[in-house]
C-alpha positions as CSV (number, residue, x, y, z in Angstrom):
1,M,11.2,19.1,10.8
2,I,8.0,17.6,12.2
3,G,4.3,18.2,11.5
4,G,2.8,21.0,9.6
5,A,1.2,21.3,6.0
6,P,3.4,21.7,3.2
7,H,4.4,25.4,2.3
8,A,3.7,26.2,-1.1
9,A,5.1,29.7,-0.9
10,G,8.6,29.7,-2.2
11,Q,8.4,25.9,-3.1
12,P,6.2,25.8,-6.0
13,E,7.5,22.1,-6.8
14,L,6.0,20.7,-3.6
15,A,2.5,22.0,-4.0
16,V,2.6,20.7,-7.4
17,A,4.2,17.3,-6.0
18,Y,1.6,16.8,-3.2
19,R,-1.1,17.8,-5.6
20,E,-0.2,14.8,-8.0
21,C,0.0,12.3,-4.9
22,R,-3.4,13.4,-4.1
23,Q,-4.8,12.7,-7.5
24,I,-3.2,9.5,-7.6
25,A,-4.6,8.4,-4.2
26,A,-8.1,9.7,-5.2
27,A,-8.1,7.7,-8.6
28,H,-6.5,4.3,-7.2
29,G,-7.0,4.0,-3.5
30,R,-10.9,4.7,-2.8
31,T,-11.2,3.2,0.5
32,Y,-7.9,4.8,1.9
33,F,-8.6,8.2,0.4
34,L,-12.0,8.1,1.6
35,A,-10.6,7.6,5.3
36,T,-8.1,10.5,4.8
37,R,-10.7,12.9,4.4
38,L,-11.5,12.3,8.1
39,L,-7.9,13.4,8.8
40,S,-7.0,16.9,9.4
41,A,-6.1,18.9,6.3
42,E,-2.2,19.3,7.5
43,R,-1.9,15.4,7.5
44,R,-3.8,14.3,4.4
45,P,-0.8,15.4,2.0
46,A,1.7,13.3,3.7
47,V,-0.5,10.1,3.6
48,H,-1.3,10.9,0.0
49,A,2.4,10.9,-0.6
50,L,3.0,7.5,1.0
51,Y,0.2,6.0,-0.9
52,A,1.7,7.5,-4.1
53,F,5.1,5.9,-3.6
54,A,3.9,2.5,-2.7
55,R,1.6,2.5,-5.9
56,M,4.3,3.7,-7.8
57,V,6.4,1.0,-6.9
58,D,3.8,-1.6,-6.9
59,D,2.8,-0.7,-10.6
60,I,6.4,-0.9,-11.7
61,V,6.7,-4.6,-10.2
62,D,3.4,-5.7,-11.5
63,H,3.0,-4.2,-15.0
64,A,5.2,-3.8,-18.0
65,E,5.4,-0.4,-19.5
66,T,2.8,-0.7,-22.0
67,D,0.4,-2.0,-19.5
68,V,0.9,0.8,-17.0
69,A,0.8,3.6,-19.6
70,Q,-2.8,2.1,-20.6
71,R,-3.9,1.5,-17.1
72,Y,-2.9,5.2,-15.8
73,P,-2.4,7.3,-18.9
74,S,-2.4,10.5,-16.3
75,H,0.1,8.9,-14.0
76,A,2.7,7.4,-16.6
77,W,5.7,6.4,-14.6
78,Q,9.5,6.5,-15.9
79,L,9.9,3.2,-17.3
80,P,13.3,2.9,-19.0
81,E,15.0,-0.4,-20.4
82,H,16.1,-1.5,-17.0
83,G,13.3,-3.8,-16.0
84,P,11.3,-3.7,-12.9
85,G,14.3,-4.8,-10.7
86,G,16.6,-1.8,-12.2
87,E,13.9,0.3,-11.6
88,L,13.6,-0.3,-8.1
89,E,17.4,0.1,-7.6
90,L,17.0,3.4,-9.6
91,I,14.3,4.6,-7.3
92,E,15.9,3.6,-3.9
93,K,19.2,5.5,-5.4
94,Q,17.0,8.5,-6.1
95,L,15.4,8.7,-3.0
96,R,18.6,8.1,-1.0
97,I,20.2,11.1,-3.0
98,V,17.1,13.3,-2.1
99,L,17.1,12.3,1.6
100,E,20.8,13.0,1.8
101,S,20.3,16.9,1.2
102,Q,19.9,19.1,4.2
103,E,17.1,21.0,2.8
104,A,13.8,19.7,1.2
105,A,13.5,22.8,-0.7
106,S,16.5,21.8,-2.9
107,A,15.3,18.2,-3.4
108,A,13.7,18.9,-6.5
109,G,17.0,20.1,-8.2
110,L,18.9,16.9,-6.7
111,L,16.2,14.9,-7.9
112,G,16.1,16.3,-11.4
113,V,20.1,15.4,-11.7
114,A,19.6,12.0,-10.4
115,L,16.8,11.3,-13.0
116,E,18.5,12.9,-16.1
117,P,20.8,10.0,-17.1
118,Y,17.8,7.6,-17.0
119,R,15.0,9.6,-18.8
120,A,14.3,7.1,-21.9
121,A,10.8,8.8,-22.5
122,T,9.3,12.4,-22.2
123,Y,6.0,12.8,-20.4
124,A,4.0,16.1,-19.8
125,T,4.2,15.5,-16.2
126,D,7.0,13.7,-14.7
127,T,5.2,11.7,-11.9
128,R,8.1,9.8,-10.5
129,T,9.9,12.9,-10.0
130,L,6.8,14.4,-8.2
131,V,6.1,11.4,-6.1
132,L,9.7,11.1,-4.9
133,L,9.8,14.8,-4.0
134,A,6.6,14.6,-2.0
135,V,7.7,11.6,0.1
136,A,11.3,12.9,0.7
137,D,9.5,15.9,2.1
138,T,7.2,13.9,4.1
139,I,9.9,11.8,5.6
140,H,11.9,14.9,6.3
141,R,8.5,16.8,7.8
142,Y,7.6,13.9,10.2
143,D,10.9,12.2,10.9
144,I,10.0,9.0,9.6
145,A,12.7,6.2,9.7
146,A,14.0,5.9,6.2
147,Q,14.7,2.1,6.9
148,H,11.1,1.5,6.6
149,F,11.2,2.7,2.9
150,W,14.4,0.5,2.4
151,T,12.7,-2.5,4.0
152,F,9.5,-2.0,1.8
153,L,11.8,-1.8,-1.4
154,D,13.4,-5.2,-0.3
155,S,10.2,-6.8,-0.1
156,M,9.0,-5.7,-3.5
157,R,12.2,-7.3,-4.9
158,M,10.7,-10.5,-3.8
159,D,7.9,-9.9,-6.5
160,V,10.8,-9.5,-9.1
161,P,12.0,-12.2,-11.4
162,G,15.7,-12.2,-11.7
163,T,16.4,-10.6,-8.4
164,A,18.1,-12.3,-5.7
165,R,15.2,-12.3,-3.4
166,F,12.6,-13.2,-6.0
167,R,9.9,-15.8,-4.6
168,D,6.6,-16.4,-6.6
169,R,5.3,-19.1,-3.9
170,Y,5.5,-19.2,-0.3
171,A,5.7,-22.6,1.7
172,T,4.5,-21.5,5.0
173,M,2.8,-18.6,6.8
174,A,6.1,-17.7,8.2
175,E,7.7,-17.0,4.8
176,L,4.7,-14.9,4.1
177,H,5.0,-12.9,7.1
178,E,8.6,-12.2,6.1
179,Y,7.2,-10.7,2.6
180,M,4.6,-8.8,4.6
181,S,6.7,-7.5,7.2
182,G,8.5,-5.2,4.4
183,S,5.5,-4.9,1.9
184,A,2.8,-4.2,4.4
185,A,4.0,-3.5,8.1
186,A,6.8,-1.3,6.9
187,I,3.9,0.9,5.6
188,G,2.1,0.8,8.7
189,L,5.2,1.9,10.4
190,Q,5.8,4.9,7.9
191,V,2.4,6.2,8.4
192,L,2.3,6.1,12.3
193,P,4.5,9.2,13.0
194,I,2.0,11.1,10.6
195,L,-0.9,10.0,12.6
196,G,0.5,10.6,16.0
197,T,0.2,8.8,19.1
198,V,-0.9,9.4,23.0
199,A,1.8,6.9,24.2
200,P,5.4,6.4,23.1
201,I,5.5,5.6,19.4
202,A,7.1,2.1,20.2
203,D,4.0,1.2,21.9
204,A,2.0,1.9,18.9
205,E,4.2,0.1,16.4
206,P,3.3,-3.5,16.8
207,A,-0.6,-2.8,16.3
208,A,0.4,-0.4,13.3
209,A,2.2,-3.1,11.5
210,A,-0.2,-5.6,12.4
211,L,-3.0,-3.6,10.6
212,G,-0.7,-3.3,7.4
213,E,-0.5,-7.0,7.4
214,A,-4.1,-7.3,7.8
215,F,-4.8,-4.9,4.9
216,Q,-2.4,-7.1,2.6
217,L,-3.8,-10.4,3.6
218,T,-7.2,-9.0,2.4
219,N,-5.7,-8.0,-0.7
220,F,-4.2,-11.5,-1.5
221,L,-7.6,-13.3,-0.6
222,R,-9.5,-10.8,-3.0
223,D,-6.9,-10.9,-5.8
224,V,-6.1,-14.8,-6.0
225,A,-7.3,-14.7,-9.5
226,E,-5.2,-11.6,-10.5
227,D,-2.0,-13.0,-8.9
228,L,-2.3,-16.3,-10.6
229,E,-2.3,-14.3,-13.8
230,R,0.9,-12.9,-12.9
231,G,2.4,-16.2,-12.0
232,R,2.3,-16.0,-8.0
233,V,0.5,-17.4,-5.2
234,Y,0.9,-15.9,-1.7
235,L,-1.3,-18.1,0.2
236,P,1.2,-20.4,2.1
237,A,1.2,-24.0,0.4
238,D,1.2,-25.8,3.6
239,E,-2.1,-24.2,4.9
240,L,-3.7,-24.7,1.5
241,A,-2.3,-28.5,1.5
242,A,-4.3,-28.8,4.8
243,F,-7.5,-28.6,2.8
244,G,-6.4,-30.7,-0.3
245,V,-5.6,-27.6,-2.3
246,D,-2.5,-27.1,-4.5
247,H,-1.5,-24.9,-7.2
248,E,-2.9,-27.1,-10.1
249,L,-6.3,-26.8,-8.6
250,L,-6.2,-23.2,-8.1
251,V,-5.1,-22.9,-12.0
252,H,-8.2,-25.2,-12.5
253,C,-10.5,-22.9,-10.6
254,H,-9.1,-19.6,-12.4
255,H,-9.5,-21.5,-16.0
256,T,-13.2,-22.5,-15.0
257,R,-14.0,-19.4,-13.0
258,R,-15.5,-21.8,-10.4
259,T,-14.5,-22.1,-6.7
260,D,-13.8,-25.8,-5.8
261,P,-15.3,-26.6,-2.4
262,R,-11.7,-27.5,-1.2
263,V,-10.6,-24.0,-2.1
264,R,-13.8,-22.6,-0.5
265,R,-12.8,-24.2,2.8
266,A,-9.3,-22.9,2.5
267,L,-10.5,-19.4,1.9
268,A,-12.7,-19.5,4.9
269,H,-9.7,-20.6,7.1
270,F,-7.8,-17.7,5.7
271,I,-10.5,-15.4,6.4
272,A,-10.3,-16.5,10.1
273,I,-6.9,-15.8,10.3
274,N,-7.2,-12.3,8.7
275,R,-10.0,-11.2,11.0
276,D,-7.9,-12.4,14.0
277,I,-5.0,-10.0,12.9
278,Y,-7.6,-7.3,12.6
279,R,-8.5,-7.9,16.0
280,H,-5.0,-7.9,17.3
281,A,-4.4,-4.5,15.7
282,E,-7.6,-2.8,16.8
283,P,-6.4,-1.9,20.4
284,G,-3.7,0.1,18.8
285,I,-6.0,2.5,17.4
286,D,-6.7,4.1,20.7
287,L,-2.9,4.7,20.9
288,L,-3.2,7.1,18.1
289,E,-4.1,10.9,18.6
290,P,-7.9,11.2,18.9
291,R,-8.4,13.2,15.8
292,V,-7.1,10.5,13.6
293,R,-8.6,7.6,15.3
294,P,-12.0,7.9,12.8
295,A,-10.0,7.7,10.0
296,I,-8.1,4.6,10.7
297,R,-11.1,2.9,12.1
298,T,-13.0,3.9,9.0
299,A,-10.0,2.2,7.0
300,A,-10.0,-0.9,9.0
301,V,-13.7,-1.7,9.1
302,L,-14.0,-1.1,5.2
303,Y,-11.2,-3.2,4.4
304,A,-12.4,-5.8,6.8
305,S,-15.8,-5.5,4.7
306,I,-13.9,-7.0,1.6
307,L,-13.8,-10.0,3.7
308,D,-17.6,-9.9,4.1
309,R,-18.0,-9.3,0.3
310,I,-16.1,-12.7,-0.6
311,E,-18.1,-14.4,1.9
312,D,-21.4,-13.2,0.5
313,S,-20.2,-14.4,-2.9
314,D,-19.9,-17.7,-1.7
315,Y,-16.0,-17.1,-2.2
316,A,-16.3,-16.5,-6.0
317,V,-12.8,-14.7,-6.2
318,F,-12.1,-16.6,-9.6
319,S,-15.1,-14.9,-11.2
320,H,-15.2,-11.4,-10.0
321,R,-13.4,-8.9,-7.7
322,A,-15.0,-8.0,-4.2
323,V,-15.7,-4.4,-4.0
324,V,-17.2,-2.6,-0.9
325,P,-20.3,-0.5,-2.3
326,R,-19.7,3.5,-2.2
327,H,-23.0,3.8,-0.3
328,H,-21.6,1.3,2.6
329,R,-18.2,3.1,2.5
330,L,-19.9,6.5,2.9
331,R,-22.2,5.1,5.8
332,V,-19.1,3.6,7.6
333,A,-17.0,6.9,7.4
334,A,-20.2,8.8,8.6
335,T,-20.7,6.7,11.4
336,Q,-17.1,6.9,12.6
337,F,-17.0,10.6,12.2
338,T,-20.2,11.1,14.1
339,A,-19.2,8.7,16.9
340,A,-16.1,10.8,17.3
341,A,-17.7,13.9,17.5
342,I,-20.0,12.6,20.3
343,T,-17.3,11.3,22.6
344,R,-15.3,14.5,22.2
């Protein structure tokens, strides 16, 4: 089953599931949500489902149960006593069970059976069930390779203490690339069948993976302080060391909320690397179906604008979070939409 909007008729669970994913995307993915507004109506629910799945997994990895409930009270994830590592195993098991069903319409029942032994709390809305139902339907509908989801979950295990793959520091850019190939590139490859291409999909995959990595490296640069609070440093140690930066200096900057000149130079170096990845990804946008290109260009331009905000703040990543103003986001989206309309 490829393409087309979810059919609510006879499948009320799907309608509710996709609606929940849309709410999650609107609340927590402002840049991506704005970009999806430029997609055709039938594609938007699938992109929302992928975003909600990634958000669900990321929040389970990053936050304890009480923190998640406080930050996202309207989207409380099921968090029994297993811990984040156990939760990732559970999510993978649940998704595999749903995908093994022949008909997406029966997925809700199968998912309910899979979840029942693990229910440790009762929520008015079982967000996890809804997200998994929507993402399973999206996988079937657009014939997305399930391997991209297992690769994503494997990378997420690298963020979880106690798992065999755990890593809180990265010695080299090659090590970081290994992480991003699952956590970011895999998401780019998940989205690609939904967007559609004018060339064989394999031709567009390298650029889609690169764009995912570009987005994630931007996140790492914006969230240096937040990651330090979680005991993580994603920026590679050897690249930092070339500028005289080590873990202790980063911690000092975080405590003082001031960016040391050595850290400032290192951040400028990583921003140059990041922009180069965006440049390598950009030609791949022309391989997408014409109608979706404005949305992806909007996402790329807006996310790259975060780098401009970091520079404009004199690299003050330890004192505030770089945010692209709403008026700028709207202006970029309008420009891309207008340009696309003119060229049609």
